[in-house]
N, C-alpha and C positions, 0 to 999 in steps of 0.2 A: 919243477917246470916254472919258468918265469915268463909269463906272457902278458904283454900289455893289451888290455881289452879295448883300446881305442875309445876311451871315454873323455878325451881331451876337450871336445866341444860340448860335453854334457854339463847340464846344470846340476844334476844329481847322478849318482851311480850306486849300483847294488851288485854284489857278487854272491853267488850261491855255489857251494861245493858239496857234491854228494859222491858216493861210490859209483863207479861207472857200471850201473846195473839197470836193465830195462824197468825193473820195479820202482826205481827212484826217479825216473824221468818225470813222472807226474808232479813231483814237488817243484821241479824247475818250471814246468808248464804253468803251474798255479801262480808262481811268482811273476812270470811274464805277463799273464792275464791281469793280475792285480795291479802291476805297475802301469800297464796301458789304461786300465779303467780309471785309476787315480789321476792319470794325466789327461783325462777327458777325451780319450779316443772313442769313436763311436763303436757300437757293439760289433759291427762287421770287422773293423780293424782290430779290436781286441781278440776276436775269434781267429782272425787270420794270423796274428802274431803268435797266439797260443799254439795253433797247429803247425806253423813254420818252426817254432822252437822245438816242438815235439819231433818233427821230422829230422831236424838238424841233430838233436841229441841222440835219436835212434841210430842215425848213420854213424855217429861217433862212437857210441857204445859198442857197435858191431866190430869196430877195428881197434878198440882200446886194449892196452896191455893188461895182463892179469893184475888184479888189485889196483887198477888205475882209478884216479879221481876225475870225475866230470866237473869241470869248472865252467860256470856260465856267468859272464859279466854283462850287466845291462847299463847302458848310458842313456840318460834321458835328456834330450835337447828340447828346445822350445816347441818344436813341431815334429819330432821324430824320436824313435827309440832305436838304439843300436844294441844288438845282442851278439855276443861273441862267446861261443862254446868251444872248449878245447879238452883234449885227453892226451895222456902219454901213450906212446905206441912202442912196441917191442922192436920193430924193424921198420924201415921205410915202407910206407903204405900210401894209398891214394883213396880219395872219396870219389866214387863213380858219379859222374854228372850226366849220365845217359840213362838213368833209371826213372821209373815212375815217381818214386819218392823225391828225387831231386827236382823233377818237373813240378811237383806239387809245391815243394819248398820255394822254388824260384817264382812260382805264380802267386803265392801268398805274401811273399816279402817284396818290398820295392827294389831291393838289391840283395844278392847273395854271392858269397865268394868263399872258396876254400883257402885257408891259410895254413902254413906249416913251418916247422924247423926240424929237419930230419938229418942234418949232418953232424950235430953235436952229440955230446954224451947223454943228453936227455931229450930224445926226439919226441915231438908232439905234432898233432894235427888238429885243425879246428875249422869252424865255419862261422863266418861273420854275416849277420843279417841286418838289414835296415828296414824299418817300417815307418812310413810317414803318416802323420795324423790325418791328412786330407784325402787319403785313398782308402777305400774300403775293400 
């Protein structure tokens, strides 16, 4: 899977790859919170980003192909963090945006969108989040 994590406007970027398993989402969540804290986000924004990344990763793990890798890239801008999480899928699939989990995710992040490439030989789906520093 070759996915650009939209870190072009970022001053720094970090990428985490783990097996697409619910038990490993906590590792990605910890990285998200640590990056936000080091970027001087307030405690509410750190918590919001951590929970939004958790919801995004949980939604993706649920649709991931067997033995897929959950890849999460974080781009740090001067006043925001962009998190892009992706997984390979076995067949064309969608992330439902009418669920309680999506509503939570969309409320915690300043923006959230589903991204995908499902026509090629290596289909994938992902979620891109943005959290701004000045919102809690």
